[in-house]
N, C-alpha and C positions, 0 to 999 in steps of 0.2 A: 476511516482515514484514507484508505486507498480510493474509494469511490468519490470522495470529495475533491480529489485533485484531478486536474484536466488530463494528466498523463495516466491516471489509474495506478500510480505508484505512491506509496506512503512517504510523507515528509519524515525527516529524522526525529523531530520533536513535535508533539501535538499537546495542546493545553486544553483542560476542561474549562468551559465557559461558565463561570459562576455568577455572572452579572444578571441581576433581575431583569426580566424582559428580553433576554438574549434569544435570537432566532435560531441559533445553532448550538448544539451541545459542545462542540469542539471548535477550536480555532488554531491557526498556525501563524506564528510571527514570521515576518519576511526573512529574517536571518536563519530560520529553521526549515525553509522550503527547499530542502535538498534530499536526495535519496542516495544512500551509501551502499546500495546493493545488498540488502539484508534478506536473504531468501528464507530465513527461519519461519516467516509467516506461512509460506507455501508448505513447508514441512509440517507445521502445526495443523494446517487445514487438511493435509493428507491424513494425518492421524485421526483428526476429528471425523473425517469421512469413514475411515476404516472402523472406528469404534462405534459410530452411530448409524452408519450406512445411509446417511442423509446426503443426497446428491448435491445439495446446495453448497456443501463444503468443497466438493470436487469442482463445482462450477466456479466458486470464488478463487480457488487456487489456479485454475486454468486461465481465468481473466487476468490475474496478476502475472502469471508466467508470460502470457501474450504481451502484456505491457512491458515487461522486461525485454522481451525480444524486439518489440517495436521501437522502444525509446533508448535502450541502453546498449544494445549490441553494436559492436564495432568490428573492424576487420579481424582482429586477433583476440577477441574476448568481449568484455563488457566494461562499461564506464559508469561512474556516478553521474548524476544529472541534477539539474534544478527542476523541481516538480511544480512550479507555479501554475 
């Protein structure tokens, strides 16, 4: 979900594409293309890294953190954004 968005941040809602012949497994409706700053994914990736010792989970978390810093950081905190 994160990698499919131009910002590198996940949309609030993602749908499984169950249509025969679909080119992508997931799709996002226009009304769902917003990110409400849910850092739980980064926390989960941290635990996955600690449990498995696979660096890919650490890398995924770092990429998402950098996207939060780049796109949502404002003067006194962070803001939700449209992730189109």
